[in-house]
PQR file with spaces between the fields and no chain letter, atoms N, CA, C, O and H, PARSE charges and radii, in Angstrom:
ATOM       1  N    MET     1      70.529   69.636  -10.738 -0.4000 1.5000
ATOM       2  CA   MET     1      68.845   69.221  -10.292 -0.0000 2.0000
ATOM       3  C    MET     1      68.878   67.887  -10.989  0.5500 1.7000
ATOM       4  O    MET     1      68.845   67.060  -10.078 -0.5500 1.4000
ATOM       5  N    PRO     2      68.922   67.332  -12.014 -0.5600 1.5000
ATOM       6  CA   PRO     2      68.617   66.020  -12.425  0.2800 2.0000
ATOM       7  C    PRO     2      69.355   64.949  -11.706  0.5500 1.7000
ATOM       8  O    PRO     2      69.109   63.755  -11.880 -0.5500 1.4000
ATOM       9  N    HIS     3      70.478   65.505  -10.705 -0.4000 1.5000
ATOM      10  CA   HIS     3      71.002   64.256  -10.077 -0.0000 2.0000
ATOM      11  C    HIS     3      70.325   64.316   -8.644  0.5500 1.7000
ATOM      12  O    HIS     3      70.439   63.355   -7.883 -0.5500 1.4000
ATOM      13  H    HIS     3      70.677   66.475  -10.564  0.4000 1.0000
ATOM      14  N    ALA     4      69.665   65.380   -8.307 -0.4000 1.5000
ATOM      15  CA   ALA     4      68.850   65.548   -7.267 -0.0000 2.0000
ATOM      16  C    ALA     4      67.626   64.540   -7.153  0.5500 1.7000
ATOM      17  O    ALA     4      67.261   63.845   -6.205 -0.5500 1.4000
ATOM      18  H    ALA     4      69.572   66.160   -8.926  0.4000 1.0000
ATOM      19  N    VAL     5      67.049   64.710   -8.598 -0.4000 1.5000
ATOM      20  CA   VAL     5      66.006   63.617   -9.218 -0.0000 2.0000
ATOM      21  C    VAL     5      66.257   62.415   -8.860  0.5500 1.7000
ATOM      22  O    VAL     5      65.707   61.867   -7.905 -0.5500 1.4000
ATOM      23  H    VAL     5      67.346   65.274   -9.368  0.4000 1.0000
ATOM      24  N    ALA     6      67.174   61.855   -9.647 -0.4000 1.5000
ATOM      25  CA   ALA     6      67.734   60.911   -9.524 -0.0000 2.0000
ATOM      26  C    ALA     6      67.778   60.055   -8.164  0.5500 1.7000
ATOM      27  O    ALA     6      67.355   58.911   -7.996 -0.5500 1.4000
ATOM      28  H    ALA     6      67.621   62.300  -10.423  0.4000 1.0000
ATOM      29  N    SER     7      68.341   60.828   -7.324 -0.4000 1.5000
ATOM      30  CA   SER     7      68.709   60.270   -6.037 -0.0000 2.0000
ATOM      31  C    SER     7      67.388   60.186   -5.305  0.5500 1.7000
ATOM      32  O    SER     7      67.387   59.629   -4.207 -0.5500 1.4000
ATOM      33  H    SER     7      68.684   61.758   -7.460  0.4000 1.0000
ATOM      34  N    MET     8      66.120   60.742   -5.860 -0.4000 1.5000
ATOM      35  CA   MET     8      64.668   60.712   -5.003 -0.0000 2.0000
ATOM      36  C    MET     8      64.358   59.620   -5.608  0.5500 1.7000
ATOM      37  O    MET     8      63.952   58.717   -4.876 -0.5500 1.4000
ATOM      38  H    MET     8      66.121   61.193   -6.752  0.4000 1.0000
ATOM      39  N    VAL     9      64.432   59.369   -6.958 -0.4000 1.5000
ATOM      40  CA   VAL     9      63.871   58.440   -7.610 -0.0000 2.0000
ATOM      41  C    VAL     9      64.565   56.650   -7.118  0.5500 1.7000
ATOM      42  O    VAL     9      64.114   55.565   -6.750 -0.5500 1.4000
ATOM      43  H    VAL     9      64.762   60.102   -7.553  0.4000 1.0000
ATOM      44  N    GLN    10      65.740   57.211   -7.384 -0.4000 1.5000
ATOM      45  CA   GLN    10      66.563   55.844   -6.053 -0.0000 2.0000
ATOM      46  C    GLN    10      65.713   55.438   -4.717  0.5500 1.7000
ATOM      47  O    GLN    10      65.388   54.329   -4.295 -0.5500 1.4000
ATOM      48  H    GLN    10      66.107   58.092   -7.683  0.4000 1.0000
ATOM      49  N    ALA    11      65.531   56.449   -4.328 -0.4000 1.5000
ATOM      50  CA   ALA    11      65.062   56.491   -2.841 -0.0000 2.0000
ATOM      51  C    ALA    11      63.587   55.970   -3.009  0.5500 1.7000
ATOM      52  O    ALA    11      63.231   55.117   -2.196 -0.5500 1.4000
ATOM      53  H    ALA    11      65.795   57.350   -4.671  0.4000 1.0000
ATOM      54  N    ASN    12      63.010   56.231   -3.619 -0.4000 1.5000
ATOM      55  CA   ASN    12      61.836   55.742   -3.763 -0.0000 2.0000
ATOM      56  C    ASN    12      61.608   54.372   -4.385  0.5500 1.7000
ATOM      57  O    ASN    12      60.684   53.621   -4.074 -0.5500 1.4000
ATOM      58  H    ASN    12      63.299   56.924   -4.280  0.4000 1.0000
ATOM      59  N    VAL    13      62.533   54.127   -5.285 -0.4000 1.5000
ATOM      60  CA   VAL    13      62.618   52.459   -5.647 -0.0000 2.0000
ATOM      61  C    VAL    13      62.940   51.764   -4.381  0.5500 1.7000
ATOM      62  O    VAL    13      62.172   50.903   -3.952 -0.5500 1.4000
ATOM      63  H    VAL    13      63.284   54.737   -5.537  0.4000 1.0000
ATOM      64  N    SER    14      64.212   52.137   -3.650 -0.4000 1.5000
ATOM      65  CA   SER    14      64.360   51.535   -2.565 -0.0000 2.0000
ATOM      66  C    SER    14      63.396   51.082   -1.535  0.5500 1.7000
ATOM      67  O    SER    14      63.252   50.043   -0.892 -0.5500 1.4000
ATOM      68  H    SER    14      64.836   52.837   -3.998  0.4000 1.0000
ATOM      69  N    ALA    15      62.754   52.283   -1.605 -0.4000 1.5000
ATOM      70  CA   ALA    15      61.191   52.018   -0.350 -0.0000 2.0000
ATOM      71  C    ALA    15      60.123   51.081   -0.933  0.5500 1.7000
ATOM      72  O    ALA    15      59.336   50.315   -0.377 -0.5500 1.4000
ATOM      73  H    ALA    15      62.871   53.127   -2.128  0.4000 1.0000
ATOM      74  N    ARG    16      60.309   51.341   -2.068 -0.4000 1.5000
ATOM      75  CA   ARG    16      59.031   50.507   -2.744 -0.0000 2.0000
ATOM      76  C    ARG    16      59.049   49.197   -3.554  0.5500 1.7000
ATOM      77  O    ARG    16      58.200   48.760   -4.331 -0.5500 1.4000
ATOM      78  H    ARG    16      60.948   51.964   -2.520  0.4000 1.0000
ATOM      79  N    LYS    17      60.500   48.565   -3.089 -0.4000 1.5000
ATOM      80  CA   LYS    17      61.093   47.671   -4.075 -0.0000 2.0000
ATOM      81  C    LYS    17      60.171   46.560   -4.869  0.5500 1.7000
ATOM      82  O    LYS    17      60.222   46.078   -6.000 -0.5500 1.4000
ATOM      83  H    LYS    17      61.189   48.920   -2.458  0.4000 1.0000
ATOM      84  N    ASP    18      59.188   46.362   -3.580 -0.4000 1.5000
ATOM      85  CA   ASP    18      58.047   45.351   -4.011 -0.0000 2.0000
ATOM      86  C    ASP    18      56.963   45.497   -5.000  0.5500 1.7000
ATOM      87  O    ASP    18      56.477   44.641   -5.739 -0.5500 1.4000
ATOM      88  H    ASP    18      59.147   46.754   -2.661  0.4000 1.0000
ATOM      89  N    PHE    19      56.684   46.714   -4.875 -0.4000 1.5000
ATOM      90  CA   PHE    19      55.731   47.649   -5.743 -0.0000 2.0000
ATOM      91  C    PHE    19      56.319   47.478   -7.237  0.5500 1.7000
ATOM      92  O    PHE    19      55.682   46.919   -8.130 -0.5500 1.4000
ATOM      93  H    PHE    19      57.079   47.410   -4.275  0.4000 1.0000
ATOM      94  N    LEU    20      57.638   48.038   -7.409 -0.4000 1.5000
ATOM      95  CA   LEU    20      58.400   48.254   -8.823 -0.0000 2.0000
ATOM      96  C    LEU    20      59.841   48.093   -8.715  0.5500 1.7000
ATOM      97  O    LEU    20      60.588   48.601   -7.879 -0.5500 1.4000
ATOM      98  H    LEU    20      58.155   48.492   -6.684  0.4000 1.0000
ATOM      99  N    PRO    21      60.189   47.142   -9.892 -0.5600 1.5000
ATOM     100  CA   PRO    21      61.517   46.838   -9.545  0.2800 2.0000
ATOM     101  C    PRO    21      62.316   47.963   -9.981  0.5500 1.7000
ATOM     102  O    PRO    21      61.753   48.837  -10.639 -0.5500 1.4000
ATOM     103  N    SER    22      63.532   48.068   -9.712 -0.4000 1.5000
ATOM     104  CA   SER    22      64.328   49.175  -10.060 -0.0000 2.0000
ATOM     105  C    SER    22      64.777   49.008  -11.516  0.5500 1.7000
ATOM     106  O    SER    22      64.941   49.936  -12.307 -0.5500 1.4000
ATOM     107  H    SER    22      63.990   47.357   -9.177  0.4000 1.0000
ATOM     108  N    PRO    23      64.974   47.547  -11.798 -0.5600 1.5000
ATOM     109  CA   PRO    23      65.254   47.802  -13.497  0.2800 2.0000
ATOM     110  C    PRO    23      64.408   48.213  -14.151  0.5500 1.7000
ATOM     111  O    PRO    23      64.901   48.739  -15.149 -0.5500 1.4000
ATOM     112  N    PHE    24      63.072   48.282  -14.141 -0.4000 1.5000
ATOM     113  CA   PHE    24      61.735   48.163  -14.881 -0.0000 2.0000
ATOM     114  C    PHE    24      62.171   50.156  -14.823  0.5500 1.7000
ATOM     115  O    PHE    24      62.554   50.865  -15.753 -0.5500 1.4000
ATOM     116  H    PHE    24      62.672   47.855  -13.331  0.4000 1.0000
ATOM     117  N    PHE    25      61.936   50.490  -13.522 -0.4000 1.5000
ATOM     118  CA   PHE    25      62.333   52.069  -13.275 -0.0000 2.0000
ATOM     119  C    PHE    25      62.978   52.785  -13.893  0.5500 1.7000
ATOM     120  O    PHE    25      62.776   53.942  -14.262 -0.5500 1.4000
ATOM     121  H    PHE    25      61.625   49.913  -12.766  0.4000 1.0000
ATOM     122  N    MET    26      63.949   51.985  -14.059 -0.4000 1.5000
ATOM     123  CA   MET    26      65.472   52.476  -14.756 -0.0000 2.0000
ATOM     124  C    MET    26      65.444   53.159  -15.932  0.5500 1.7000
ATOM     125  O    MET    26      65.780   54.274  -16.332 -0.5500 1.4000
ATOM     126  H    MET    26      64.113   51.045  -13.759  0.4000 1.0000
ATOM     127  N    ASN    27      64.697   51.677  -16.592 -0.4000 1.5000
ATOM     128  CA   ASN    27      64.588   51.362  -18.170 -0.0000 2.0000
ATOM     129  C    ASN    27      63.711   52.733  -18.483  0.5500 1.7000
ATOM     130  O    ASN    27      63.968   53.575  -19.344 -0.5500 1.4000
ATOM     131  H    ASN    27      64.423   50.772  -16.267  0.4000 1.0000
ATOM     132  N    MET    28      62.505   52.726  -17.466 -0.4000 1.5000
ATOM     133  CA   MET    28      61.645   54.055  -18.087 -0.0000 2.0000
ATOM     134  C    MET    28      62.339   55.205  -18.012  0.5500 1.7000
ATOM     135  O    MET    28      62.291   56.006  -18.945 -0.5500 1.4000
ATOM     136  H    MET    28      62.296   52.042  -16.767  0.4000 1.0000
ATOM     137  N    LEU    29      62.966   55.405  -17.064 -0.4000 1.5000
ATOM     138  CA   LEU    29      63.755   56.652  -16.972 -0.0000 2.0000
ATOM     139  C    LEU    29      64.673   57.146  -18.093  0.5500 1.7000
ATOM     140  O    LEU    29      64.769   58.318  -18.457 -0.5500 1.4000
ATOM     141  H    LEU    29      63.006   54.754  -16.306  0.4000 1.0000
ATOM     142  N    LEU    30      65.333   56.098  -18.590 -0.4000 1.5000
ATOM     143  CA   LEU    30      66.575   56.313  -19.896 -0.0000 2.0000
ATOM     144  C    LEU    30      65.721   56.239  -20.858  0.5500 1.7000
ATOM     145  O    LEU    30      66.097   56.334  -22.026 -0.5500 1.4000
ATOM     146  H    LEU    30      65.254   55.146  -18.295  0.4000 1.0000
């Protein structure tokens, strides 16, 4: 389950890279 969520989050970040930087989102998740 967590893996699927991570994949979804990654896809979202990739889709809106301009809106939210991946590092920031990753930090939030961690």
